[in-house]
C-alpha positions as CSV (number, residue, x, y, z in Angstrom):
1,V,103.5,-39.6,-144.0
2,R,105.3,-36.6,-142.6
3,S,108.0,-37.2,-140.0
4,F,107.6,-34.4,-137.4
5,S,110.9,-35.1,-135.8
6,H,112.7,-34.3,-139.1
7,C,110.8,-31.1,-140.0
8,N,113.4,-28.7,-138.7
9,D,110.7,-26.0,-138.8
10,A,111.5,-22.8,-136.9
11,E,107.9,-22.0,-136.3
12,L,107.1,-25.4,-134.9
13,D,110.2,-25.4,-132.7
14,A,109.4,-22.0,-131.3
15,Y,105.8,-23.1,-130.5
16,L,107.1,-26.1,-128.6
17,A,109.6,-24.1,-126.7
18,E,106.9,-21.5,-125.8
19,R,104.7,-24.3,-124.3
20,S,107.7,-26.2,-122.7
21,I,107.1,-29.2,-124.9
22,S,110.0,-31.6,-125.5
23,Q,111.3,-32.3,-129.0
24,D,111.0,-36.0,-128.0
25,F,107.2,-35.5,-128.3
26,L,107.6,-35.2,-132.1
27,R,109.3,-38.5,-132.2
28,E,106.4,-40.0,-130.1
29,I,104.0,-38.7,-132.8
30,D,106.1,-40.3,-135.5
31,L,106.2,-43.6,-133.6
32,F,102.4,-43.5,-133.1
33,L,101.8,-43.0,-136.9
34,R,104.3,-45.7,-137.9
35,G,102.9,-48.1,-135.3
36,H,99.4,-47.9,-136.6
37,P,99.5,-48.6,-140.4
38,E,95.9,-49.6,-140.2
39,I,94.9,-45.9,-140.1
40,A,95.4,-45.9,-143.9
41,S,92.7,-48.6,-144.2
42,C,89.7,-46.3,-143.8
43,A,88.6,-43.1,-145.4
44,Q,88.8,-41.0,-142.3
45,G,92.3,-42.3,-141.6
46,R,93.5,-41.5,-145.1
47,S,92.1,-38.0,-144.8
48,T,93.9,-37.5,-141.5
49,L,97.2,-38.7,-143.0
50,R,96.7,-36.5,-146.0
51,Q,96.2,-33.4,-143.8
52,L,99.3,-34.3,-141.7
53,S,101.4,-34.5,-144.9
54,T,100.1,-31.4,-146.7
55,L,99.6,-28.8,-143.9
56,P,102.5,-26.6,-142.8
57,P,104.4,-28.4,-139.9
58,L,102.9,-26.3,-137.1
59,E,99.4,-26.6,-138.4
60,A,99.8,-30.3,-139.0
61,Y,101.0,-30.7,-135.4
62,K,98.0,-28.8,-134.1
63,Y,95.7,-30.8,-136.3
64,F,97.1,-34.1,-134.9
65,L,96.6,-32.9,-131.3
66,R,92.9,-32.1,-131.9
67,G,92.3,-35.9,-132.0
68,Y,95.1,-37.0,-129.6
69,T,93.8,-37.9,-126.1
70,R,97.2,-38.2,-124.3
71,P,99.1,-35.2,-122.9
72,A,102.1,-33.9,-124.7
73,R,105.6,-34.7,-123.4
74,Y,107.2,-31.8,-121.6
75,I,110.8,-30.9,-121.1
76,D,112.5,-32.3,-118.0
77,G,111.4,-30.8,-114.7
78,I,107.9,-29.7,-115.6
79,I,106.0,-32.9,-114.9
80,R,107.5,-34.4,-111.8
81,T,107.2,-38.0,-110.8
82,E,109.1,-37.7,-107.5
83,Y,107.5,-36.3,-104.4
84,F,107.6,-32.5,-104.0
85,Q,106.2,-29.8,-101.8
86,L,104.6,-26.5,-102.6
87,P,104.9,-23.4,-100.4
88,M,102.0,-22.8,-98.0
89,D,101.2,-19.5,-99.7
90,H,101.1,-20.9,-103.2
91,R,98.3,-19.3,-105.2
92,Y,96.7,-21.6,-107.8
93,C,95.3,-20.0,-110.9
94,P,92.3,-22.1,-111.9
95,L,92.2,-23.6,-115.4
96,Q,88.8,-21.8,-115.8
97,K,90.7,-18.5,-115.7
98,K,93.3,-19.5,-118.3
99,Y,93.0,-19.4,-122.0
100,D,94.6,-22.2,-124.1
101,Q,93.9,-22.3,-127.8
102,E,94.7,-26.0,-128.0
103,L,92.0,-26.7,-125.5
104,V,89.5,-24.6,-127.5
105,D,90.5,-26.5,-130.6
106,F,90.1,-29.8,-128.8
107,F,86.5,-29.0,-128.1
108,D,85.8,-27.4,-131.5
109,G,82.4,-28.6,-132.7
110,F,81.6,-30.1,-129.3
111,E,80.4,-28.9,-125.9
112,Y,83.1,-27.1,-124.0
113,R,83.2,-29.2,-120.8
114,H,83.3,-26.5,-118.1
115,D,82.0,-29.0,-115.6
116,I,85.0,-31.3,-116.0
117,I,87.4,-28.3,-115.9
118,D,85.7,-27.2,-112.7
119,Q,86.2,-30.6,-111.3
120,I,89.9,-30.6,-112.2
121,D,90.3,-27.2,-110.5
122,Q,88.7,-28.6,-107.3
123,V,90.9,-31.7,-107.3
124,V,94.1,-29.7,-108.0
125,S,93.3,-27.2,-105.3
126,M,92.7,-29.9,-102.7
127,N,96.0,-31.7,-103.6
128,I,98.0,-28.5,-103.6
129,Q,97.0,-28.0,-100.0
130,K,98.1,-31.6,-99.2
131,L,101.4,-31.0,-100.9
132,A,101.9,-27.7,-99.0
133,M,101.3,-29.6,-95.7
134,G,103.6,-32.4,-96.7
135,R,100.9,-35.0,-96.9
136,P,101.2,-38.0,-99.2
137,V,99.7,-37.5,-102.7
138,P,99.6,-40.4,-105.3
139,I,101.8,-39.9,-108.3
140,A,98.8,-39.6,-110.7
141,L,97.5,-36.7,-108.7
142,R,101.0,-35.1,-108.4
143,K,101.2,-35.3,-112.2
144,L,97.8,-33.6,-112.5
145,V,99.0,-30.8,-110.2
146,C,102.1,-30.4,-112.4
147,Y,100.0,-30.2,-115.6
148,A,97.6,-27.7,-114.1
149,V,100.3,-25.5,-112.4
150,W,103.3,-25.6,-114.7
151,G,101.9,-27.2,-117.9
152,N,99.2,-26.2,-120.3
153,P,95.4,-26.5,-119.6
154,V,94.8,-28.9,-122.5
155,D,97.2,-31.4,-121.1
156,A,95.8,-31.1,-117.6
157,Y,92.4,-31.9,-119.1
158,K,93.6,-34.8,-121.2
159,W,95.5,-36.4,-118.3
160,F,92.5,-36.0,-116.0
161,E,89.8,-37.2,-118.3
162,Y,91.5,-39.9,-120.3
163,S,94.2,-41.2,-117.9
164,Y,93.2,-40.5,-114.4
165,Q,89.5,-40.0,-113.5
166,Q,87.5,-43.0,-112.4
167,E,84.1,-41.5,-111.8
168,Y,81.1,-42.0,-114.1
169,M,80.8,-39.7,-117.0
170,P,77.9,-40.1,-119.5
171,H,80.0,-40.4,-122.6
172,R,82.3,-42.9,-124.3
173,Y,85.9,-43.9,-123.9
174,L,88.3,-42.8,-126.7
175,P,91.4,-44.6,-128.0
176,E,94.8,-43.0,-128.0
177,H,93.7,-41.0,-131.1
178,V,90.1,-40.6,-132.3
179,V,91.1,-41.7,-135.8
180,L,91.6,-45.2,-134.5
181,G,87.9,-45.4,-133.6
182,H,87.2,-45.3,-137.4
183,V,89.5,-48.2,-138.3
184,P,87.4,-51.2,-139.4
185,K,87.6,-54.2,-137.0
186,P,88.0,-57.8,-138.2
187,R,84.8,-59.8,-138.2
188,D,86.1,-62.0,-135.3
189,Y,87.3,-59.0,-133.3
190,A,86.1,-59.0,-129.6
191,E,87.0,-56.4,-127.0
192,P,88.5,-57.8,-123.8
193,R,86.1,-58.3,-121.0
194,P,87.6,-59.4,-117.7
195,S,85.7,-62.3,-116.1
196,C,87.1,-61.5,-112.7
197,V,88.3,-58.2,-111.2
198,G,88.7,-59.3,-107.6
199,G,91.8,-59.8,-105.6
200,W,94.4,-57.4,-104.4
201,K,96.9,-57.7,-107.2
202,R,97.6,-54.6,-109.2
203,H,96.7,-56.4,-112.4
204,G,93.2,-56.9,-111.1
205,V,92.9,-53.2,-110.2
206,V,94.0,-52.2,-113.7
207,R,91.6,-54.6,-115.3
208,Y,88.8,-53.3,-113.1
209,R,89.5,-49.7,-114.2
210,M,89.6,-50.7,-117.9
211,A,86.3,-52.5,-117.6
212,R,84.7,-49.6,-115.8
213,A,86.1,-47.1,-118.3
214,K,84.6,-49.1,-121.2
215,D,81.2,-49.5,-119.5
216,Q,80.8,-46.1,-118.0
217,G,83.0,-43.9,-120.3
218,V,85.8,-41.4,-119.9
219,G,85.5,-39.5,-123.2
220,R,82.8,-38.1,-125.4
221,C,82.6,-39.8,-128.8
222,R,84.2,-37.4,-131.3
223,E,84.7,-37.4,-135.0
224,V,88.1,-37.0,-136.6
225,P,88.7,-33.3,-137.0
226,A,87.9,-31.9,-140.4
């Protein structure tokens, strides 16, 4: 399997720089592929690995991202975890008005979710106003604002739908990469189902969100990109 972090490909490096993506993200992709050897156990997984190994580095990178449901890792200073304020006169350019080929490719063969993108724009606009007025905004929403304002639309979408949103959406949850959904499960495999989600501990809150994500869905079921 190709090691993206050792490609030393000028075209790929220029593309990452243009989108403010850290070189560390290539290492994350390598770690993901090495950490899931079971991908090679199914036909769809072997096809994906073959494409990643034979396509030119930049095209292989884009191919991987078409099935990856997590945002890319940005260079330092783009996605802020500490609290920050925005000027009162900050003008937000909605995602609906931006063009991102990666987002177009992510939806290739599926319905383009204008409804979710509209929802993201509404949430971002509301929290930009809060940040401008110095009001508290949770870290997850601050990161969403960063993705939408200084990042790329595709990553704002992925962060919102697969890592943040908690409302009902009539489609299924996706794993970290869609190819994992095609890996055969052992006969005795059983998905975790929390028996109790009460209490005030953070663990309970996390388990509750996991259970609701599984039952109600946060991602339309997609095939591995061809």
